[in-house]
C-alpha positions in Angstrom: 108.1 122.6 110.0 104.3 120.2 110.2 105.6 119.0 106.5 108.8 118.2 108.1 106.9 116.3 111.2 104.6 114.2 108.6 107.5 113.1 106.7 109.3 112.0 110.0 106.4 110.6 111.5 105.1 108.6 108.3 109.1 106.8 107.7 108.6 105.1 111.0 107.7 101.5 110.8 107.7 98.6 112.5 110.7 96.5 112.9 110.9 93.1 110.8 110.6 90.3 113.3 109.0 91.7 115.9 107.1 89.4 118.8 103.6 89.0 118.2 103.1 90.2 121.8 103.9 93.9 121.5 102.3 94.9 124.8 100.3 97.0 123.0 97.4 95.6 124.9 95.0 95.0 121.2 96.7 93.6 117.6 97.2 95.6 115.3 94.3 97.0 112.5 94.4 95.8 109.2 94.7 98.2 106.1 91.1 98.3 105.4 89.8 98.5 108.9 91.9 101.7 109.8 90.7 102.9 105.9 86.9 102.5 107.3 87.9 104.6 110.4 89.1 107.4 107.9 85.9 107.3 105.9 83.6 106.9 108.8 85.7 110.7 110.2 85.2 111.8 106.1 81.2 111.1 107.0 81.1 112.5 110.3 82.2 115.5 108.6 79.9 115.8 106.2 82.2 113.9 103.3 81.5 111.8 101.1 85.2 111.1 100.2 85.9 107.7 100.2 89.6 106.9 99.4 89.8 104.8 96.2 93.3 104.3 94.0 92.1 106.5 91.4 91.4 109.6 93.6 94.0 109.0 96.4 97.2 107.2 97.9 96.7 106.6 101.1 100.3 104.9 102.9 100.6 103.0 106.6 102.7 103.5 109.3 103.3 102.2 112.7 104.8 104.8 115.3 104.3 102.5 119.2 101.4 101.2 119.4 99.3 103.7 117.0 99.1 103.2 113.2 99.4 106.1 110.8 97.8 106.9 108.2 98.7 109.5 105.3 96.4 109.9 102.7 97.6 112.0 99.7 94.6 113.4 97.6 95.6 113.3 93.5 96.0 115.1 91.6 98.5 115.7 93.7 99.0 119.1 95.0 100.9 121.4 97.2 99.0 120.4 101.0 96.5 118.2 99.2 97.2 115.0 102.2 96.3 114.9 105.4 98.0 112.5 108.6 96.0 110.2 111.0 96.9 109.0 114.0 95.0 106.2 115.2 95.5 104.0 117.8 94.6 100.5 118.7 91.1 100.7 119.7 90.2 102.9 116.3 90.7 106.0 118.0 91.3 109.0 115.6 94.1 110.6 118.4 95.8 113.1 116.1 95.3 114.8 112.7 97.2 116.7 111.0 96.0 118.3 107.8 98.3 119.8 105.0 98.8 122.9 104.5 
């Protein structure tokens, strides 16, 4: 069930042609800003992991006013992923570990 929910979350994307003012009260974050937030979370948990193209695949999507970031650890293995939902203020509001 969690994997199915994760797939649905990651398939969500913003609509093309959306107006600048999307009613979210804050601008969208850049992919680099999102990576920095997640790297800070890894450090907070005592890990020195830094997502790079050599050790992970990072995918970005939007869900309403929130950003979704899926990190798949390489080499790929069952449950080797994490999903973060980050609000526009930069707060991680949901974390889904792989199983």
